[in-house]
N, C-alpha and C positions, 0 to 999 in steps of 0.2 A: 504494500500500500504506500502511495506517495502522499506528500503534503499538498495542501491547496496552493502553496507557493510554487511547487513544481508544475502544477497545472497552468499557472500564470506564465511560467517560463515557456511552456510548450505553446501556448497561445501566441506569445510574442514571436516565437520562432516561425510559426506557420502563417502568420498574418500576411495577407495579400498573395498567398500561394494558391494553387489550384485546389478546388474543393476536396478532392480525395485525401489531401493532407490532413483533413479533420480526423481521419482514422487514427492519427497519432495520439489523440486525446483519450482513446479507449482505456479504461482502467478504473481503479478506486483511489479516492482522494479524501484525506481527513480534513474536514472543516470543523470549526468550533461547534461542538455539540452533536455532530452527525458525520456520517460517511457518505459521500456522493459517489455513485457508480455510474460510469458512462458505459452502458452495456452493449449498445449497438449504435453505430454511426451511419446515418443515411449517406448514400453515395452521390446525392445531387440535391440541391435546394428544392427541387420540384418533386422529389421522391417522398415516400412515406417518411414521416419525421423520425428523428433519433429516439432511442429508448433509454431512459435513465431511471435510476432508483435512488432513494435516500434511506439510510439505515440509522435509526436512533435507538440507542440502548435503553432498556426499560428503566434503569436507575435515573437516567436523564429525562426521559419522557414523563416519568413519575405519575402514571395513571394509577389510581387506587385499584387494587385487585378486585374489589367489590363490583367494579364496572365491567369486568370481563371474566368473572369466575365461572359462570355457566356459558355453555356454547352459544345459546341464543343471545346472551348479553354481549359476548365477544363479537359476533357477527354484526349486531346492531351498532357497537362502538366502531368497528371497522368501517361500516357504512357511513356513520357520522363523520369520521375523520376524513374519509374520501370526499364527502360533501364540503367539509371545511377547507380542504386543500384546493378543491375545484373553485371555491369562492375566492380564495386568495389568488389562484392562478389567473382568474379572469381579470383581476386588477392590472396584471402585468403583460397579458398576452398581446403580442405584436407591438409592444413599446420599443422593442429592439427592431430596427428596420432592416429591410433587405428584400431580395427577390424570393419568389416561391413561398415556402412555408416559414421563411425567416421570422424569428421572434415568437413563434407559437410556443405556448406552455399549456399543456392540456392533460387532464386525467379523466378517468371514466366518468361519464355523466349518469348520475343516479336518478331513477324515476320515483314513483310513489311506493314501489315495493322495496323491501329490505332484502337484498341478495348478498350472498357470499361472493366476493370478487377477488381476482388476483391483484387488483390495484393496491389494496392495503391488506397486509397480513400482520397480525399481532400474535406473538408467541405467548400462549397461555401460561407457560412455566416461568418465563423471564420478563414478560411485558415488553420485549423488544419489538420495534415496529419497522416494517419495510413499506415504503410508499413508492409505487411504480408509476411513471408518467412519461409523456412524450414532449419533445422540444424540437423546434425547427432551428437548426444551426444557421446563423445569418451569413449571407453572401451578397456581394454586389455582382449580379450576373451569376457566374460560377466561380467567382474569386472570393476567397475567405475574407470575412470581415470579423476578425478576432476581437476587436474592441467591443462590438455589439454582443458577442457571445460572453465576453467577460462581464458585461453589465447584467446579462441574464443569470449567470452562475454565481457571481459574487455580490450582486446587489438585490435582484429580484427574488431569486430562489431562496436565499436565507430568510427573507421576510415571509415567504410562503411556508417554509418549514417551521419557523418560529410561531407563526400565527395559527398553525393547524395541528402540530404534532407534539406540543408540550402542554401538559395538563394545566400548568400555572397560567397559561395565556388563554384558556378556554373557560366557558361558563360551566362551573362545576354542577350547579343545580340542574342545568339543562341536560348534562351528561347523565346525571343520576336519574332524571325523569325518563330518558331514553332507555337506560338499563332496566328500570322498573317496568316500563311498557313492554319491553321484550319478554320479561319474566311473566307478566300477566298474560300476554298472548300465548306463551308456551303452556301456561297453566290451563287456559281454556282448551287448547288443543289436546292436552293430555286428559282433560276431563270428558271430552266428547264420548269416547267409547264407554266410559264408566257410567255415564248418564243415559246410554242408549241413543245417543245423538250422532248425526253425521255432519251437522253444521249448527252454528249459533250466530245470530244477528242481533247485536245490542240495540236496545232502545236509544234513540237519539242519533243513530248512524245516518250519514248522508250518502245515499247510494248513487243518485244521478251524477254524471260527470259533466264537466264544463262544456265539452263539445265532443263531436265524433272523433276528433284528432287530438284531444287533450284528456289525460286521465286524472286531472286535478278535479276536486269537488266542485259541483255547481254552486254558484253563489245563491244564497237563499233557497237552496234545495229543500224539499220536504223531508222532515226528520222521520226516521223509521219508528214505528210504534207497534209493538208486538200485540197480537190478539191474546186475550187472557187465557184462552184454551191452550195455547202453545207457549205461554210464558214460562221461562226458566230463570231462576235467580241463582247467581254464583257469588261466592265470597272470594274476591281476587286478593292475592298477596299484598298488592299496593293500592289499587284503585278502590278496594273495598267492595261493598255490595253492588252488584250490577244485574239488571234484569234485561232479558231479550227474548227473542223467538228461538226456540230450539226446534230444529228440523229432525224428527225422529228417524231412526233407521227404518227401512222398509220402502214403501212406494209413496212418493209425495207428488201431487199434481198442483201446478201453479196455473191458475186461469184468470180471466178478466178481459175486459175490452181492450181494443187497440190503444196504445200510448198511455196505459195506466200503470206501467212499471214492471210487467212480467219479465221481460228480457233484461231489464236493469237489475232486478233481483238476481236472476240467474248469472249475469255477468259478475256481480259482486261475489257470488258463491264460487264461480270459476277462479277468480283471482284471490279468493280467501284461502287458497292453498299456500299463499305467501303472507308473511307479516307485512304490515304497512306502517309508514311513518306517522307520527302524531300530526293531526290536522288534516289527514287524508279523508276522513269521514268514514272510512271502512276499517279503521285500525282494530275494531272489535268485531269484525265479520270474519269468523274463523271456520274454515271448512276442513273436513278430513283431508289430510295432505296427500293422499293417494288418488283423490278425485280426478276424473278425466271427462272432459267435454267430448261427447260423441256426436258426430255429424256425418252426412253423406259427403263424399269427396270424389266426384266423377273424374275419371281419367288417371287416378293414382295407380301405381303398380302394386301388385300383391304377389308375394312369393311363398308358395307352399304353406299357406295358412289354412287351418281347419275351420271352415265356415259351415260345416254340416249341421250344426245345431239350428241354423237358420235357413240354409239353402241346400236342397237335395234334388236328385233325379232331374238334372238339367236335360232339356231335349237333345242337346248335342252330346250327351254322355260325358261331359267334362267332370273330372274328379273334383269334388268339393271338400274332401278330407285333406288334400294337399293342393288347394286351389291356387292357381297361378294365372295372372293376366297382366298385360302391360297397360291396359286401358279399362279400369273397372267401371261398372255402372254405379248408379246411386245406391242401389240396394246391396250389391256385393261389396262396395267400399265401406258402407256402414256396418255390414255384418263383420267384415274384417277388422274394422276399428274396434268393435265390441270385443271380439275374441283376442285381438292383440293387446287390448287394455287388461283383459283378464290375465293374460300371460305376464304382463308387467306388474301385476299384483294390486290392481285397484280394488277399493271397497265401495266406490260410489261412482255411478254414471250421472252426468249432467246432460240433459238433452233438450233442445229447442225444436219444436215442431217445424218452425220456419226453415231450419237448415237440415231437415231430415228428408229421407226418401219416403214418400207417402206409402208406397207398396211394401216397404220394409217395416213401417211402424204399425200398420193396421190394414185389415180387409173387412169392410162392413158387411152386414148381414145380406144385403141385396147382392153384393158381388159374390159372396159365398154361395148364394142360391143359384146364381147364373153360371159362375165358373166354380165347379166343384173343387173341393180341397185336393182331390187326387190329380187334378189338372194344373195345380199351382205348385211350383217348386219352392216357393218362399214360405217359410213359417214366420209370420210376422212377430215383431218384438213383443206385442201385447200378449202373445201366447207363451212367451218365455220369461216375462218380467218377474212373475212370482217365483218361478223356479230359480231364477238368478239370485233371488234373495234367500229363499229357504234352503237351497242346496249349496250355493256358492258363496253366500254371505255378502252379496253385492246389492246395495241399495240403489234406488234410482229417483232422481228429481226431474220431472218433465214439465216443460212449459207448453201448454196447449191453448189454442185460441179458437179452433174451429171444430174439433171432434170431441164429443163427450164420451167416447167409448171407454176411456180409462177411468171414468167415474166408478165403474163397478169394481175395479180391482185396487184402486188407490186406498192407502191407509189414512192419508191426510190430504185434504183438498183446501188449498189456500187461494182465495180470490184477492187480486190486487185491485184496489179501488182508489184511484188518484194517488198512487204510490203508498197507500196504507194497506197492509194485509188484513184479511178477515178469514177466520176459520169457518168454512161453509161445508165441512164434511158431512154433518148430519143432514142438512138440507139437500145437498147434492145427491147423497145416497138415497134419500126418500124419493126424489124426482127420478132417479135412475131406475127405480122399480117399474116405472111405466114403459121402459124400453128394454128390449131383450139384450142380454149380455152376449158377448162374443163366445162362440163355442170353444171350450178348452181342449187341451191335448191329453190323450191317454198315455202316450209314450213319453218318458223323460228324455231329455237331450243326451246325446252321446257326449261323454267327457272329452273336451277338446284335447288334441294331442299337442303338447308343448315340447316337441323334440327336435326343433330346427337347430342344426349345428353349423354355424357359418365357417367357411374356410377362408384363409387369407388370400388376398389377390397378389399376383406377382408385381402389380404396379406399385405396391407398398414395400417391396423388399429392399429398398434403399439404393438400388441401381439407377433408378430414374427419379428425377425431381418431381415431386407432387406439388402442383400449384393449387393453393386453397384460397378462396375468396368468399367473404360473407356478403350476402345480399340483404342488408338490413335485417328485418325480422321475417323475411320471405324464404330464405334458404341459404344453402352453402354450396359452393361450386368446387369440385375437384377436377382440375384440368378443364375438360369441356362438358363434364356432366354435372347437372344441378340436382341436389336433393331438395325437392320442393316441400317446404314446411309452412306454407301460407295458411293452411287450414288446421295447423296445430295451435289452437287458439289460446292456450295457457302459457305460451312463451311470452315473457314479460319484457325482455330486453334483447337487443341485437347481440350483446356480449354472450348471452346464453347460446345463440346460434353459433358463434365462433367457437365456444367451448364444445358444442356438439360436433363440430368439424374436427377438433382435436381428439374428441372421444373416438371418432371413426378411425383416425390415423393411428392412435395409440393402440386401439383394439386390434387393428390389422397387423401392427408390427410386433405386439407383445402378448396378445391374449388368444386370438382366434387360432384354432388348430384343427378344426373339422370335427373335434370330439366334444368340446364344450358347447352346451346349448346357449341360447340367447340370454336366459336367466343367469347362467354362470358368467357369461361375458359381462353383463351389467353389474353383477356382484363384484367382479374384480376391478371394474372401472370405478365403482363407488369406493372400494377399499383403497385404490390408488389416490383418489381425491381426499379421502379422510386422512391417510397416512402422510402424504406429501403436499397437501393443499392442491389447489387448481393448477399451480405451476408444474406439478408432476406430469401433466398431460402434454406440456410443451416440448419442443425439440431444442430448447436453448438452456444451457447450464445456468444462465443468469436468471431464468424464469420468464415466463410469457405473461405480458400484461394484456389488458383488454378482454378478460374472461369473466363470466359470471356463471355460477354453478347451475346446471340444469337439473331438473328432477329426474328420477329414475324413469318416470313415465315418458318424458320427452326423449330420453336416450333410446328407449324402445321405438318410439315414433320415428326417430331419425333413421335407425337401422331398417325399419320396415318400409321406408320410402326410398331407400338407396337401391336403385335399379341394378347396379353392378355387384351387389352383395351376393356372394356365392353360397348358396344353401343346398 
């Protein structure tokens, strides 16, 4: 390790030289109170920015252990420190001038969800902190402007570090409140199964969002108020007594007129698999963290998935036990999404009628009379939904606006009326007696086969360079192939997409052998992330920045949409 004085000497030596000479700065340098690592230097001012990191020893950062003793608190603190560093960095971004990305200082941009990220890592044993970020090394054209970089590293950066990574310079009460919120959220999540619930929505929550492109809460949004029949009261470790709506395990139907908040409630439940920051309005909307949003996904690829519990005896004789297609229909894609989510270990399905294949969800009485069951290869979801709960332990929450067929089998029926929920179970059940119920099935579903064992591709054997590119929240590209993740709706951040790309690479290079099934592959990926943090997935010894941890369910979703995966 060199001193910061040595870094100044290097900058003086390479000033006004060609841009590649910036690579001489790569290394570690001791600054007052922290170590600066220049981990990767961009080759051109117009290329992707350089990657840097700052290391602060725990004794100097001096964050109280009570703020990160539990894992949920540590992740929340890391999230807050990343936000604080980002706030500081915005003050100085592009104040150093030059061409291309010159002067950029940037760190991961955090949204409403609290995610584990590679940007900030706090060692739970020592309190040591690593903050990873990007910087655009200044140049005039393609000539080094070392004076501007010196301003960035010796003037701007120390202020960012001082203002974000030392406890003495932060609001201690705010940090305590963040740690307490994280612990309360964890408490609710742990209490769900003990209370026979799959979700909880606190009274006073603000579920509507600011707009279709903003996940911030709607100003003056209607506050959530639980119907007394579904009210549950919890005694939280820090927030104390809290009442809200408990969604019980089993089958729950959400109904109501258009624009009354059905899909808004479902969306809050979808994202309730993550913790949220204070002020989001959904910080006490807590959902079973294995929950999966199920929808139709026309055109997706399916590889050797057992969809026989829903689809059998296709006219073309195609195998549905190891069903394979490059261009799935609405019904086959939704059937595959259900079974693949079962394989991923979900305990809760979240379904919106608007994004489902109608012939997969239901066949009404008249259609059954005209087209006999023997002539229909699809067993609709309504005929399997009870069995999914009683036999497989998977609950379902369905939003329905046009069909009342699910009234007969629902355990709870919630009507959304101007964003306020009402329990109408008794009334709806009484009305349903006037209409015939759908005919049930005599035969139970075949146990799906979860025995798909992926083999590594030669493309990942290290002999060829794999180019990976993230397409926002829409997918990840390997060379010329795109893994389309647009309809995996519970992905909260593009950095999760990047992490999924690294999951594919890491699994191909270190885990897949044609003998381990997808469950075992996912197990080993999660173990790698737990043991070595997210940076263990990267291909850089210095650690990869710009990653946010995906759930196990999204890891499965990514593999299942990778057309080149060898099964």
